[in-house]
C-alpha positions, 0 to 999 in steps of 0.5 A: 509506515511504522509497526513492530516486529512480530512478537517484539516489544514496541520500540521507541517511536521516532519523531515525525516531521515534514519538509516542504520543497518545490510544492511537495510536502514530505513526511519524515520519521527522525531521518531525511528519508522520505516516508510519504509525500503530498503535492500541496496544491493537489492533496488528494492525488498520489505524488510518489511513483511507487505509491501510485503503483500500490493501486495496481489492484484496479487492473483486476476489478471492474471499475464500476464495482470499486466504490462498493469495495473495502481497501485497507492500508497497513502503515499510514505514511503521509496518507496518500493511499488512504486519501485517494481510496476514500476521497477519489474512489469513495471506498470504504477505507481502513488504515492501521498505524502504530505511531500516533504521531504519524496520525496527528502529522497527517491530520495536521500537515497532510489533509487526512479527512476525519473518520466517518462512515467510510473511514476507520483509523486503527492505532495499533500493531498491524501484526496483531490487528490483522488477526482480528476476526472482523477483518477476515475475508473482508478486504478487496485491496490490502496495501502494505508499506511497513518501513521503520525510520531507517527504511532498510527492509520491511518491518513485518516480512515473514511467511506467517505475516503474509499468510495473515494478509492473505486471509484478510482478502476476498476471493478476488482481492489483491495485496500490494506491498512496497519492497526495495528492489535493489536491497538484499532482502528483496528476493527473500521477501518475494519468496516468503510472499510466494510461500503464503500466496503461491508463486502463480499469484505474484505480479511485479513492477520493475523497480523505480529509480529510487529502488522501490518495487511493488509486488502484487499478490492475488487471493485467486490467481488469474492471467487476464488477456493483455487486451483486457489489461490494456482496456482497464488501464485506459479506464483507470487513467481516464477516470482517476488520473493514474498512469496505468497505461505506463504501468503495463510496460513495467508490470508482469507476472513475477518470473519464478 
């Protein structure tokens, strides 16, 4: 989940370790903060609630088109989103991660599959890599979860960064980003995302118990009917086992 700040020199990267408790393996970056998790007996499921919500872009696309789409994660974490998109959704999947230790940990402890025709892993600074012309306009689902080892606020969080994220997306593409809803930086982060995407493009979940709020931004704003979203949620839950029916109780256009 780590990357450097825009224009800053690469800081010393934290040590990576894991812990097991009650059937769940957690990733840590030098502290007790949980930076990702995996249920050991179901390694390709998404364990954490906020990470499940990072899949809310599925509400806005035809289910039969999913396997033909391109997902990109900025920040590997424990690999939950990468594994789900690659293994369960059968998508072309790209992940950008700064810390090689995180990659090694995911391969050794978190069942990250090897690279293949559908999975590409880029070790590098997300702020720089997303400006690579090869990615522009190619990403249908951009998932941004960039926190350092202290997990205090997003490491990349300025309007220019979010504008670069928007440039990655296809016309019906979406970005989901993890923010701490109870942190003082939350409102500022939402304002910056809104400045890059337009306020009418934003949707948000209520915070989880831990305080994570997932915000979704559409490349092209839309307001599907409630019945359409309910039908989508039913398909998502039935086909892929995500709690999408519950999402609709806590997910709505962002109030500006």
